[in-house]
C-alpha positions in Angstrom: -165.8 -39.5 187.4 -169.1 -37.5 188.0 -171.3 -40.1 185.4 -175.7 -38.5 186.3 -177.9 -41.5 186.3 -180.5 -39.7 183.9 -179.0 -39.2 181.3 -177.7 -41.0 177.9 -174.3 -40.9 176.3 -172.2 -40.8 172.9 -168.9 -43.1 173.3 -167.4 -39.7 171.8 -168.3 -37.8 175.3 -171.0 -36.1 174.7 -174.5 -36.2 177.2 -178.0 -35.5 176.2 -180.8 -35.1 179.1 -183.7 -36.8 176.5 -186.4 -36.3 179.4 -187.5 -32.5 178.3 -187.6 -32.0 174.6 -185.6 -29.7 173.4 -183.1 -32.1 174.7 -179.8 -30.5 176.3 -176.6 -31.3 175.3 -173.5 -30.8 176.9 -170.0 -32.8 176.9 -169.0 -36.2 180.1 -167.3 -35.1 182.9 -164.5 -37.1 181.7 -164.6 -35.1 178.3 -164.1 -31.9 180.7 -161.2 -33.6 182.8 -159.5 -35.2 178.6 -159.7 -31.7 177.8 -158.0 -30.4 181.0 -158.7 -26.0 180.6 -161.3 -24.7 178.2 -160.8 -21.3 176.6 -163.2 -21.0 174.0 -166.3 -22.6 172.8 -167.8 -22.1 169.1 -171.5 -22.2 169.8 -174.0 -24.0 167.1 -176.6 -21.8 165.2 -179.5 -21.3 166.4 -181.8 -23.2 163.7 -179.5 -25.0 162.2 -180.6 -28.7 161.7 -178.6 -32.1 162.7 -178.5 -35.3 162.6 -176.9 -37.4 165.1 -173.3 -37.9 165.3 -172.8 -35.0 163.6 -170.6 -32.5 164.5 -171.8 -29.3 166.1 -169.0 -27.5 167.2 -165.5 -26.6 168.5 -164.1 -26.8 172.3 -161.4 -25.1 172.2 -158.7 -26.0 175.2 -155.4 -25.6 175.9 -155.0 -28.9 174.7 -156.4 -29.3 171.7 -159.4 -28.4 169.2 -162.4 -31.1 169.0 -165.4 -31.0 167.5 -168.6 -31.6 169.2 -171.0 -34.0 167.6 -175.3 -34.4 167.8 -176.3 -37.2 170.3 -179.7 -37.3 167.7 -180.8 -35.9 164.9 -183.0 -32.4 165.0 -183.0 -28.9 165.3 -180.8 -26.4 167.4 -183.1 -24.6 170.4 -181.0 -22.5 172.2 -176.9 -22.3 172.8 -175.9 -21.3 175.9 -174.4 -17.6 175.4 -172.9 -18.2 179.1 -169.8 -20.1 177.5 -169.3 -17.5 175.4 -167.6 -15.6 178.9 -166.5 -18.0 181.2 -165.9 -21.4 178.7 -164.6 -22.7 181.9 -168.4 -23.4 182.8 -167.7 -26.7 181.4 -164.6 -27.7 183.2 -166.3 -26.7 186.3 -170.1 -28.0 186.0 -170.1 -30.4 182.4 -174.3 -30.7 183.7 -175.3 -27.8 184.7 -174.4 -24.8 183.7 -172.0 -26.1 181.5 -174.9 -27.3 179.3 -174.1 -26.2 175.5 -176.7 -27.2 172.5 -179.8 -27.1 172.9 -182.2 -29.7 170.9 -186.0 -30.3 169.2 -185.9 -34.4 168.9 -186.9 -35.1 165.7 -186.7 -39.1 165.8 -186.4 -40.1 169.3 -185.8 -43.9 168.3 -182.4 -42.7 168.3 -182.1 -42.2 171.9 -182.0 -46.4 171.9 -179.0 -46.2 170.0 -177.3 -44.1 172.5 -174.4 -45.8 175.7 -176.4 -45.9 179.1 -175.0 -44.3 182.1 -173.7 -47.9 183.2 -172.1 -48.6 179.6 -170.7 -45.5 179.5 -168.8 -45.8 182.5 -167.5 -49.4 180.9 -166.7 -47.4 177.9 -164.6 -45.0 180.2 -162.8 -47.3 182.5 
């Protein structure tokens, strides 16, 4: 499994690239592998304010529909419009082209509660 070292992770398999604010968020390679073929992404609304752990959108695969949770609290400021026409980007490139949303982080200390890459590797093994 590809688990980039520059991200933080939720135990529910979302990642956040916290080096910039707004922070980019998506699902892990492990998550896309478990979901199998992703066929639809119900993107969150820009301007929505969410709390860490709150469901922000849904990803549908041929297998199931799954909620995607905010890794941190803040305001959704961008969404990946490319996923509307090509939800398979989440399968092919979950960390770069397949990002889901960007969030203006309101409480940076929440990042410390997320899993490090090492802890996430242990969590999925």
